[in-house]
C-alpha positions as CSV (number, residue, x, y, z in Angstrom):
1,M,36.2,83.4,104.1
2,L,33.0,85.2,105.1
3,Y,29.5,83.5,103.3
4,L,26.3,84.8,104.6
5,S,24.3,82.2,103.4
6,E,21.1,84.7,104.4
7,L,22.1,86.7,101.4
8,D,22.3,84.1,98.8
9,P,19.0,83.4,97.0
10,T,20.1,80.2,95.9
11,W,20.9,78.5,99.6
12,N,17.3,78.1,100.4
13,N,15.9,77.5,97.2
14,D,16.7,74.0,95.6
15,E,15.2,75.0,92.1
16,L,17.4,78.1,91.9
17,A,20.1,76.3,92.9
18,F,19.6,73.8,90.3
19,F,19.3,76.1,87.5
20,T,22.4,78.2,88.4
21,N,24.6,74.9,88.3
22,P,22.9,73.1,85.1
23,E,25.9,70.3,85.5
24,A,24.2,69.1,88.5
25,A,21.4,67.0,85.8
26,W,24.3,65.0,84.4
27,L,25.7,64.3,87.8
28,A,22.8,63.0,89.5
29,N,23.1,59.5,88.2
30,P,24.2,56.1,90.1
31,V,27.5,55.9,88.0
32,A,28.5,59.4,89.1
33,L,27.8,58.8,92.4
34,A,29.3,55.4,92.6
35,A,32.5,57.4,91.7
36,C,32.4,58.9,95.0
37,L,33.3,55.8,96.7
38,A,36.9,56.2,95.4
39,D,37.0,59.9,96.8
40,A,35.5,58.8,100.0
41,A,38.2,56.3,100.6
42,S,41.0,58.5,99.1
43,A,39.6,61.5,101.4
44,T,39.6,59.4,104.7
45,A,43.3,58.4,103.7
46,G,44.1,62.3,103.6
47,T,44.1,63.0,100.1
48,P,40.8,63.9,98.1
49,I,40.4,63.4,94.3
50,D,40.1,66.8,92.8
51,A,39.0,65.4,89.5
52,L,35.9,64.1,91.1
53,F,34.5,67.5,91.8
54,W,31.0,66.5,92.4
55,C,31.9,64.3,95.3
56,A,32.6,65.3,99.0
57,G,34.1,62.0,100.2
58,S,32.0,60.3,102.6
59,W,30.2,63.2,103.3
60,G,28.2,62.8,100.0
61,N,27.3,64.9,96.9
62,L,28.3,68.5,96.5
63,Y,25.4,69.4,94.3
64,P,23.2,71.3,94.4
65,F,24.8,74.0,95.8
66,A,21.9,74.5,98.2
67,G,21.8,74.7,102.2
68,R,19.4,71.7,102.2
69,G,21.0,68.2,102.3
70,P,20.6,64.8,103.4
71,T,20.0,64.5,107.4
72,L,20.9,60.7,107.7
73,G,24.2,60.6,109.7
74,S,25.7,62.7,112.1
75,R,25.9,66.4,112.8
76,A,29.4,66.6,112.2
77,R,29.0,65.0,108.4
78,E,26.1,67.3,107.7
79,T,27.5,70.4,108.9
80,S,30.8,69.4,107.2
81,L,28.9,69.0,103.9
82,S,27.1,72.3,104.0
83,A,30.4,74.0,104.6
84,A,31.7,72.1,101.6
85,R,29.1,73.0,99.3
86,S,29.3,76.7,100.4
87,L,32.9,76.5,99.5
88,A,32.0,74.8,95.9
89,A,29.4,77.5,95.1
90,L,32.0,80.4,96.0
91,H,34.2,78.9,93.6
92,R,31.6,78.1,91.1
93,R,31.0,82.0,91.0
94,G,34.4,83.1,91.0
95,L,34.3,84.2,94.3
96,A,37.2,81.9,95.7
97,R,40.2,81.2,93.5
98,R,42.6,78.5,93.4
99,T,45.5,79.3,95.6
100,M,48.0,76.2,95.4
101,G,49.9,74.8,91.9
102,E,52.6,76.2,90.0
103,D,50.2,78.3,88.0
104,A,49.0,80.1,91.3
105,L,52.3,81.2,92.5
106,C,52.0,85.1,91.7
107,E,48.3,84.9,91.0
108,S,45.1,83.3,91.8
109,P,43.4,81.8,88.9
110,I,39.6,81.4,88.9
111,A,38.8,77.8,89.7
112,P,35.1,77.1,88.8
113,F,35.4,73.5,90.5
114,L,36.5,73.3,94.0
115,P,40.2,72.1,94.6
116,K,39.4,70.2,97.5
117,S,43.0,69.5,98.0
118,Q,43.6,72.9,98.7
119,Y,41.5,73.2,101.9
120,K,41.3,71.7,105.1
121,L,38.7,72.0,107.9
122,S,39.0,72.0,111.8
123,M,36.0,72.2,114.1
124,F,36.2,75.3,116.3
125,Y,32.9,74.7,118.3
126,P,31.2,72.9,119.9
127,L,34.2,70.7,120.7
128,P,37.4,72.3,119.1
129,E,39.7,70.0,116.8
130,T,43.0,71.2,118.4
131,Q,45.6,68.4,117.3
132,R,44.9,68.1,113.5
133,A,42.8,69.5,110.5
134,H,40.7,67.1,108.2
135,V,40.4,67.1,104.6
136,I,37.2,67.5,102.7
137,G,35.1,64.4,102.6
138,E,37.2,62.8,105.4
139,S,35.0,60.2,107.4
140,P,33.7,61.9,110.6
141,L,34.5,58.6,112.4
142,R,38.3,59.7,112.5
143,W,37.5,63.3,113.6
144,G,34.2,64.3,114.7
145,E,31.5,61.8,115.5
146,W,31.7,62.4,119.2
147,R,31.9,66.3,118.8
148,N,28.2,66.8,119.2
149,I,26.5,68.2,122.2
150,P,22.9,67.5,122.3
151,A,20.7,70.7,123.0
152,V,23.8,72.9,123.7
153,G,26.6,72.5,121.0
154,E,24.3,71.8,118.0
155,D,25.6,74.9,115.9
156,H,28.8,74.1,114.6
157,L,31.7,76.3,113.7
158,Y,34.6,75.4,111.5
159,L,37.8,77.1,110.9
160,L,39.0,76.8,107.2
161,W,42.7,76.3,106.2
162,R,43.7,77.2,102.6
163,W,47.1,76.3,101.1
164,N,48.7,79.1,99.7
165,D,51.5,79.0,97.3
166,C,53.3,82.4,97.1
167,C,56.0,83.8,95.0
168,A,58.7,85.5,97.1
169,T,61.2,87.3,94.8
170,F,64.3,88.7,95.9
């Protein structure tokens, strides 16, 4: 899935991103953010909670769908959150669809919220994640805190894995 953030006017403008996703107003409260603790624990165990669509597990909050995010923590966490936000923005606009589940066997229905369990990520650069992939929101302490190379490998590249249920008729 190719996403060019340079062509997206909402990616570098927080206000525009806020107005294109009005649900961000009611998700920006302490109760909604506290619910993300359950998603963080579940994602670190390998199964993110799809019902908590505003959470990105231990990476933070998915809203707003903009390129600016919290800069506290590791580069692996920051870049993974950016990847998840761009994927959530594509789902919100109908450009990415749900490809897993019984109703997605022969067609892929529009999913306005990110189905986190449908995707996994693997770091491709600077140090490839060769043995496994991680789910959206999984703690970088398990897969990537050591994958940043200062001054040389600060631009991270991820390989996106998507679950596809297909209908093969014979």
